[in-house]
N, C-alpha and C positions, 0 to 999 in steps of 0.2 A: 521724665521718669528716670530715676537712677539706674545705671547699668547693674545687672545682676548676673551671678554665676548660677548655673543650673547643675548642681552636683549629680543629680540622678539622671540627667539628660546627656551626659558626656558621650555615651555610646551612640546617640542620635545626632552627633554634631554634623555629619554630612547631610542628613535629612533636613535639619533645621536651617542649614545654610541655604538650601533651595527653598524651604518654606518661607524664609525671610523675604524672598522676592515674590511678595503676595499680590502684586498687580496682576489683574486679569487681562485677557486679550483686549486690545483697544476695541471697544464696542462701536464699530463703524456703522452708525445708524443709517448713513446714506446707502450702504449696501443693502440693508434690510428694507429700506423704504423704496428702493428702486425695483419695484415688482414688475415682472413681465405682464403685459396686457393679455388677458384671456381672449381667445378667438376660436370658436368651434371649427372654422374653416381652415385655419392655419395654427395649430395648437402650440402654445408657448411651452417650453421645456422647463417646468417648475422643478423637476428633480435636479437638473443640472444647476439651476439657480440656487436651490437650497444647499446643494453640495458645496458650491463655491463660497457662499456666505458662511456656512458652518465652519469651514476650515480657515477662514480669513484670520490672520494674525497668530495662528497656532504654529509654533516652531518646535517647542520642547514638549513632545507628546507622550502621554502615559499609556497610549492605546496598546502598545506591544505587551506590556506586563499584564494588563487587564485581559487581553485576548488569550494569553497563556493561562491565566487563572480560569477563565470560563471554559477553556478546552479541557482542563484537568480537574475541575472542581468536583469534590465528592458530594453530590447532592444529598442533603440530610433527609432521612425519612421523617414522616410527619411528627412522630413523638420526639425524635431528636431535635428537630427544628423548634418545636413547641417549648421544650425545656431549655434550649439555648436562650430563647427569649426570656423565659422565667429567670434564668441565672443572671441576666443583665440587671434585673430590677430588684431581686431579693437575695439575701445572703446565701452564699454557696452552701449546699448541703450535699455531701459526698454520696449518700445513699439515694436521695431524691433525684440528683442530677447525673446518675451513673451513665445513662444513655447519652446525655449531652457530652459528658467527659470523653466517651469513646469516640464520638464524632469529632470533637476538638482535636484529639490526637491525630485522626486521619486527615484533618484539614490543615495541619501545620504548614505544609508547603504553600497552600493558598495564602496563609497569613504572611509568609515571606514575600509573596508576589504583591500583596497589598503594600507592604513596607517599601518595596522597590518602586511601585507605581507612585507612591506619595512623594518620591524625590523629584518627580517631574512637575513642571509648572502647570500644565494644562492637559485636558483630555479632549481629543477630537475623535469620536467614534464614527467611522464612515457610514453613511446611510446605506442600508441594505435593501435595495428594491426587490420586491417579489411580485411586481406588476407595473404597468405603465403609469399608474396614477400616483401623484404625490401622497394622496390619501392612503395608498397601500404601503408607502415607504415607512419603515420603522427603523429606529436605531437598533443595534445589536441588543438582544435581551440583556438587561442589567441586573435582574434579580439575583444571579449568583454573586455579584459584587456586594449587594446589600446583605445577603446572607453571610458572606465571608466577614463583613465588617461587624455584624452582630456576633459572629463567632469569635472574632478577635476581642471584642468587648467582654464576652463571657469568659474567654481564656484569661484575660487580665483580672477579672473579678475572682476567678478561681485562685489565682496566685495571691491576690490581695488577702483573701481569707485564709490562705495557707501561711501567711506571714510575710510575703514579699510584695510590697506595693510598687516596686520599680517597674515591672513590665507594663502595668496599667498606666502609670504616669508617662512612660515613654510612648506608648501606643495611642494615647488619647489624641495627640495632635496628628498622628498618622490617620486615625479614623476621621478626624475633622477635615483633613485635606482631601481624603477620598470623597467625603460628602460634597465638598466644593467641586470636585471633578464631575460628579454625577449631576450637579446643578447646571453644568454646561450643556446639558442635553438640548438638542436642536428642536426635536419634535415636541408638540404640546403634551402628548401623553407621557413621554419620557420625563418632561419637566414636572408634571403634576405630582408624581410619586416621590419626588425628592424632598418636599417640604417636611412631611411628617417624619421622614427618615433623619434629616438634619436636626429637627427639633428634638427628637428622642436622644440624639447624641449629646446635646447640651444638657438635657435633664438626667439621662441615665448613666452618663459617664462623667462629664465635667462637674456638674453640680453635686451628684451623689458622691463623687470623690471627696469634695470638701465636707459633705455631711457625714461621711463615715470614717474619715481618717482621724488620727489622734490629735494632730496639730494643723488644722485647716489654714491658719494664718501663714505658717511656714510653707505649706504646699502652694497656696495662692501666690505668695511672694516669689516662689521658685518658678512658677509657670506663667505668670501674668504677661510678661513681656513676650515670651514665645507665643502665647495665645493671641496677642494683638497682631503679631507678625503673620501668623498662620491662618487668620480668620478674617478675610476681607468681607465687606458687605455682599449680600446676594446680588446677582446681576439683574439688569433691567428685564421687565416683562415684555419689552418691545418685540423681541424675537418670538416669544410665545404667541402673542396676538397676531403677529404678521404671518407666522406659519399656519395659524388657523385660516387666515384669509387666503393664503396661497393654496392650501389643500382644498378649500372649497371652490376657489376660482378654477383650479385645475379640474375638479370634478364637474363643475358646471359646463366648462368648455368641451368636455368629453361626452356628457349625457345628451347634449343638444346637437342637432344637425340642421343644415339649411334645407328648407323645403321650398322648391321653386313654385310649385302649384299653390301653396298656401301663402308664399311671399313672406315667410318669417321662419324663425328658428322653432323647431319642434323637438320634443324629447324622443329619444330612441329607446324603445322598451327593453331591448336586449342590454343596452348599457346600464339602464336603471337596475335590472336584475343583477348585473355584475357588481355594481356599487353596493346594493343591498346586502350582498353576501359578506361585505367587508365592514360596512359602516353600521354601528350599533343602532342608531336611532332610525335609520332607514329600514333596518331589519325588523323593526316593530310594526311596520306598515303592512296591512293586508293587501292582497291583489286588488280588491275593490277600491281601497283608498288610493292606491297608485293610479288606477284607471280614472277615478272620478275627481281626484284632487291634485295629485302630483303631476300627472302628464300634462294637464292644461297650463301649468305654471309658465309664466312669461320670462324668457331669458334676459331681455334687456332690463326689466324691472328687478329681477333677482340680482343681477350684477350691480345695478345702480345702488340698491339697498346695501349690498355687501360692502361696496366701496365706501359709502357714506358712513356706515356703522364702523368700519375699520378705522377711518380717519378720526372719528370721535374717540375710539378706544385709545389710539396713539396719543391723543391730546391729554387724556386723563390718567392713563393706566399707572404711571409711575409717580403720581402725586400722592400726598399723605392720605391714608384711609379716611380719616375724619373729614377731610375736605371733599372727598369724592364718593362717599358711601351713597348718598342720595342720587348723585349723578349716575353712578353705575347701576343703581336699581332702575332708574328711568331708562337707561340705555338697554338693559336686559329686558325691561318691559316693552320697549319699542320693537323688539324682535317679534313679540307676539301680536302687537297692535298694528304695526306698520309694514312688516315684512310680507313677502309672498309666501305661499304655502311651502315652497321649496326652502326658503331661508328660515322660516319658522321651524322646519323639520331638521335643518342641518347646522345652524349657527349655534355654537357652544356658548352658553352664558358665562361671563367671566367672574361672577361673584365668588365662586369657589376658589379660583386661582388667587384672587385678591386676598381672601381671608387666610388661605394657607401661606401665601407669601408674607403677610403681615405677622402671622404667628411665628414664622421663622425669624423675621426681623426683630420681633419683641424678645424671643428667646435668646438670640445672639446678644442683643444689647444688655439684657438683664444678666446674662452670664458674665459678660465683661465687667459690669458694675459690681456684681457680687464678689468676683475675684479682686477687684480694686478695693472694695470695702474690707475684705479680710486682710489684704496686704496693708491697708492703713492701720488696722488693729495690730497687726504683727509689728509694725514699725513704731507705733505710738501708744499702744496699750489699750486703746478704746476705739469703738466705732465712731465716725464723725457724726455730729448732730444733724448735718444736712449733706446732701450730695455735692454742694458747692465746694467742700473742702477736699474732694478727691483730686489727686494728682495723676490724671490720666489723659492721654491724647483723645481729642474729639469728644470731650465730656458733654458738650451741648447736644450732640447727636445721640450719644449713648444713653443719656438720661431720659430722652423723649419716648413716651409711650407710643408704640407703633399703631395703636388703635384710636386713642383719644387725642385731642389737641393739647393735652397736658403732659407733664413729666410723669414718670412712674411714681406711684405712691410709695413713700419711704418714711419709716418712723422707727425710733429706737424702742425696744421692749426690754423687759427684765431679763429675757433669755438672750438678747442680741439685737436683732432688727427684723423688720418685715419689709419686703419689696414685692410690689405686685402691679400688674397691668389692669386697667379698668375693663378690659375685655371688649367683646363685640358690641355690647349695648352702650359702652362709653359712659356708664354711670358708676360712680364710686360707691360701693356697698361695704366699705370698711374692711376689706380683705376677706370677704366670704368667698371661699375658693369654689370655683366651678371648673371641673375638668374639661368641659366643652367650651370654655372661654365665654360662658354666658350666652351661648347661642339659643338655648331653649328658654330657661327661666331667669336669665340674668345672672349676675355674679361677677366676681373678679377672678383673674388668674394669678395665683400666688406663686412666685418663684422661690421665695425664701421667707420663712423656713420651709424645708422640703415637705411637701404634703404626702401623707400616707396613701398608699395604694393597696387595696385589699388583695392578698394573694389569690390566684385563681382557685387553689384547692380549698379556700374558705368561702368562696362565692357560692351563691345558690346554683343548683344544677339547672341546666336548661334542657328541657325534654321536648321532643317533637313527636307528636302522636301519629298514628297511622293515617288519620284523616287530615294531617297537615297543621294541626293546632300547635302553638308554641307555649309551653308551660314553664314557669319558674318555681322550683321546689327548694325552699330553704334547707340547709344542711342540718339545722337544729330541729327539723320535723315540723316546722310551722306550716301554715296553710299554703296551698298551691295557688299560683296566680297566672292567668293567661296573658301573654304578651303579644304585641304586634311585631312584625319583622323588623321595623325600624328601631324598636326598643333594644334589640340585641345586636344592632349594627350589621345586619345582613347587607352585603355590598354587591355592586355590579361586577361583572367579569373584569371590566377595565380597572376598577379599584382594587380587586383582588390581585391583579398583576402588578400593581404599583405599591402594595402594602404587604406586610407579613401575612402569611397564610392564616386563615381562621383555624381554631382548634378542630381537630378531627373528631368524628362522632362514631360511636359504636352502638350496636343493637342491644337494647336493654331487654331483660327477660319478659317485661310486660308487653312487648311489641312496640315500645316506644324507642326513640333514639336519644342517647344521653351524650352530652358534651364531655369530652375528656378534660 
């Protein structure tokens, strides 16, 4: 790829110098595979093991800047946060986004800390234990970092619509680097929330930048090489599945004790109550269920299943989605069919991790291809008839759909081109866009042209009645429809912690609750 000069990125020269060193820490799988052996009578120190593995290979650490950011971050109020999110997806409107603008001004120092953090190669956030279990250990809360990145994006779009595109172009790679820092989270919960976050940066910043600017070819040519340098592939899922094993093995060794009279390991009721207060799925169990089903669970059988399940996950987890979808469904099903009641209750199924990881991989590859396609047009005047003609490093990998065994679907159109993934069902439906990647009713995920998203202020109102029913009321006065909680995306506490906050609700005059 020919060398390019980035006129609008001169002020980021120092940052880009560091971003060019995009190699991630050497993922020493031996470290993660060498798990301590659980033993209720001589408990292995899984917290120390995770701490040592997590910091392995990290020398240039961004943690200092992020720690200062989290200590001084001006937490946005619900309405400010809501409209900051709106401002990233829809054209800036001074009157509508006044509350967001005031918060952006207060958060300016946090944005500077993001830029400082992006100059470091890696992020290692020390594990913060608030109890003896690895299950209790969480990385430092990272929601302020995500909110600050969304604020930086909103600030860039504000200046874009005021006539200055330079800040957004400069900070696009800063935001991307921060997303990669967050993706280095050690704990499974920390890792889970990063996928949708990174995916939104590709769509809401990098792709929308091309869609909204006057000369997308010139912008793509300006940024493509820097994008390639600053955007390495997502890391392996080996750490994620191994941390699940370690957290559960640590819990198992603590909730059991040796009973000489019985001649076997038995559960300690007090320890179970302690775990239940922390672990979501155990929290759902009633006292009767604990007494009748959980307490009799066999330690040796539970550990044996956990080990065998983990080894299978390690064998398949980083293989292409199309090759392992059925295998992963069988492995997830085996938890219910073959596990003990304890493992059935505690082992997290991995399908959600796999789908989210592959959505990020697909979004990354498609974004690089779209920048390369526009760069080709900028240099030669037309889009190429096929992806074969693109002059880009790792083309064979970038063109491959992360979900299907095929390449992305690409074809020329009268307006330019279409590029899409076949989605979760792996069936080509001609570019019929499905925002959920075809999870429910099939469909493809179209990356280009950009697909319209209905602004929230034009969407139907969601009303919650005093008896708990959820109603959808069209803003044009059409008929009211009752919805299920799943239809409006009500999430668990864990998901709310890893994703942007849901819209706030206010009391309506009728005694119902209306979504803002």
